[in-house]
N, C-alpha and C positions, 0 to 999 in steps of 0.2 A: 504493500500500500504506500503510495507516494505521500510525501509530507505536505502540509499546508504551504510551506515555502515553495515547493516545486509547483503545486497546482496553481497558486496565485501568480507565480512568476510566468508559468507557461501561458496562462490566460492573457497577461499583460503583453508578453512577447508577440502573441498572435494579434492582439489589438493594435499594437504599434508596428506590426509587420517586420519584426526583428527576426528574420529568417534568411537562410542562405547568406550570412554575413561573416566577414572576418573580423574578429574582436581581439584587441589588445587588452589584457587584464592586468591592472596595476596591483601587484601583490607585495605587501610589506613583510609578511610573516606574522602579523598580528591576527587576533581573533576574527575581526570583520573580513579582512581580505582573504583569509584561509577559507572561511565559509563561502565567500563570493566565488572563489575558485571552484570549490566543490559543487556549488549550485549550478554554475555555468557548464561545468563538465556534464552534469546530469541533463541539462537542457540541450546540450550540443547535438545529440542524436535526433530528438523530435523536431528541433528547429534548424537542423542542418548547418551548424555553426563550425567555423574553423577558428580555433583558439590559440593565442600566443600568450605566454606569461612574461611579464617584465618586472624585474626587481630593480629599484633605484636606490643604490647605496648613497646615504646622505653624507658621505665623505668622512674625513678624519675628525677626531675630537680630542680635546685636552683631557677628557675624562676616559679612563681605560674601560670602565663598565659600559659606556655608551659605544665606544669603538668595538668592543667585544660583542655587544648585542648586535650591531649592524653586520658584523662578519658572520655571526651565528645565524642571523635571520636570512642572509643570502644563501647559506648552505641549506637551511631548512626549505626555502622556496625552491631551490634547485632540486632537492630530494623529492619534494611533492610533485614537481613538474615531471620528473623522470618516471615516478610511479604512475602518473596519469597519462604518460606518453604524450606530453605537450612540449612544444619548443620553448626553451628558456632563453630570455634576453636579459643581459645585464651590462649596460654601457659603462665604460671606465669613468668613475667619478670619485674613487676612494681617496685620491690625493687632494681633493678640495677641502677647504676648511670653512664651512658655512655656520652661521650663528642664528639668524632670525627665521621666524616662520615664513616670511615672505621669500627669503632666499631658498628655503627648502621647497616651497610651492613652485617657484619659477623653475628650479632644477627639474622637478618631477614632470611638469607639463611640457617643458622643452624636450625632454627625452621621450615622453609619451608620443609627441607629435612626430619626432624623428622616426620612431619605431613604426608609427602608423604609415608614414611615407615609404619606409624601406620594405615593409611587408605588403604594401598596397592594401591595407586593411580599411575597414569602414567605420569602426567604432572603438572608442576607448572606454573601458568599463572600470568604474571606481566603486569602492566599498563604503560609501557614506550611508549611514543609517538614520533613523528617525531623530535621534538626539543630536547627531551631527548637523542635521538641518536646522534644528532649533538654535544650536550654538552659533552657526553661521549667520543666521538672521539677527541674533543679538549682537554679534560683532559688527554686522553691517549697520545696525541702528546706532551703535556707539560711534561709528565713523561718520554718521550723519547722512546716510543714504535715504533715498526715497523708495517708492514701491518697486521701481525697476531693480534696485539693488537687492531687495528682499526676495525677488523672484529668481535670483541668479542660479540657484541650485534646483534643478528639476529632475524628474525621473529619466527623461530622454529628450535630447534636443537635436538629434540627428548627428551628433558627434560624441557627446559624453552620455553614457548610460549608467544609471545608479540603481541596480536591481534591489538593493537592500533598504532603500529610502523609506519604505512603508513599514519596516520592521523595527521593533525596539531592541535595545541591547540584550535584554533578558531573553527575548525570542531567539536572537542570534546565538547567545550562549547556550541555550537549551538545544538548539539544532546541532551545535558543535559537539556537545556531550553525547547526544543521541547517535551521531555519526562517528563518534570516537576520533575526532580530528585533533591534531597537535598544532599548537601555535606558541608564540613567544610574546611576553609582555615587554613593551618598550619602556625602559626606565625613565626616558625623557618625558613620558606622559605625566609623571608626578611632579615635574618642575613647574611651579606656578609663576615663574617669571614670564612664561608665554601666556598671552591673554586667553587663548582658548582653554588652556589647562586650568587657569584660575577660574574661568566661568564654570567649567565642568566640575572641578574638584572642590571649589570653595563656594562660589556665589550661588549656584543652583542648589547645592546641598544645604546651604544656610537658609535659602528661600523655602525649601521643602520642610526643613525642620521648624521654621517659623510658622508656616501655614501648610498643613498637609494637603497634598493634591495641587499645590500652586503651580508646579512645573508643568503638569499636564494641562491645566487651565491656560497658562501662558502660551503654551504651544498651540492649543486650539484657538485662542484669540488671534494669534498671528495668522493662522490658516484662514480664518474668516475674513481678515483684513486684506488678504492677498488673493485677488481673482485668479492669478496664474495657478494657484494650488489646485483649482478645480480641473486643470488640464492634466493633473497627475493621476487621478482616479475617477474614471467615468461614473462609478457608482454613486459618487457624492451628488451629482446633479442630474442623473438619469435614473428613474425608478420605474416601477410597474405602471405608474400613471402617465409617464411620458417625460419630456424634457422640462425642467423648471425654467420658466421664462425669465424670471428676475436674475437667475445665475447666468443664463446665456447672454443677456444684455451686458453684464459686467465684464465679460471676457473680451479679449482682443478679437478683431475680425478673423484673424487666422485661426484662433482657437474655437470661435463660434462655428467655423466651417468644419473643423475636426469633429466637434461634438455632433453636428448634423450628419456627417458622413458615417460616424460610428453608429448612430441611431438607425440610419437607413440600412446598414449592414445587418443590424439585429433583426430587421424585418425582411432580410434577403432581397432587398430591392436591387434591381439591375438597370443599367442604362442611365443612371443619374449623372449629371455633370455640373459644371460651375454655374450655369444659368438656373438650374433647379434650386441649388443651395442659395443663390443670391435672391431668388424669389421668396423663399421661405423666410430669410432674414429680413427682407423688406416688409413682409406681413407682420413679423414679430415686433416691429417698431410701432405698429398701430396701437390705438388705445386698448387697454386690457379688458376687452369684453369678449364674449363668446361669438365666434364666427368660424366658418369652414371654407376650405378651398379644395379643388380637385387638382392633383398633381401626381404624375407617374402612375396613373390608374388607381390611385388611392385617395381616400378622403382624409384631409388633415384638419384636425379640430384644434382651434386656438381658444382656450379658456382663459380666465383671469390669471391662472397660475401655471398652466401647462400647455405644451404643444404635444399632440399625440396623433398617431395614425389609427384610423378606425378600420 
């Protein structure tokens, strides 16, 4: 019996048409990335995926325990790649001495894109989870960003894919235990001089201790504020009654079209094109009263709250 991880991910891969793709997987050796690797390996057969593993060594360090961890992590990822019979990539970066989060991030993404080009791959897959999403949004708020900045981390944007973004750390940990996976804990994650670590290890924990359930509420509040979030999980704004009109209007034009295309596929409609989607969106801008139109040999009902096919 396949896990909830597998079933939900397979459903999303089909919805986003992530099939017959070459994927570069960023694997650090930590819990999240090892689970990501295992999950994508399971999905590779039903989705016809070609996978490559890339480990980015974060360079030298003045602290022996950090340097030793990076060397051990590289060996672990190599070992897992060999067991799963996947090509292992590891560009030469060990002699660099990097210090800041931004330097680490730039190094990783530069090497990811080089690997993408060299292997003529389609997608870079990263292991961000639900809490990473919250932490990133908080960091963006601290930097003074607007809604666009809060929308920066998505499930799939045609380049970066984050299959774990809907899952909590506990769910990921439970998956790893069930599958008997091995991973390493990065000692630098305990260093609160990095803003993300301070938010994770100190601020969010203090907030939760001060008010039980506050972290979950904060995460949910940010989701409600950000229209792009609805682009990540169709179930949030499409249900058995149809498409929620108020949510559709809040989305960008591009995402409105994606929602409608997804809804049409649910009803196995064929032959629809840009003009059909444009016509439906035009009608959605009308006053919120009940009316109907005929389109694609179907009756479309517009109520105050929903668009649905009869």
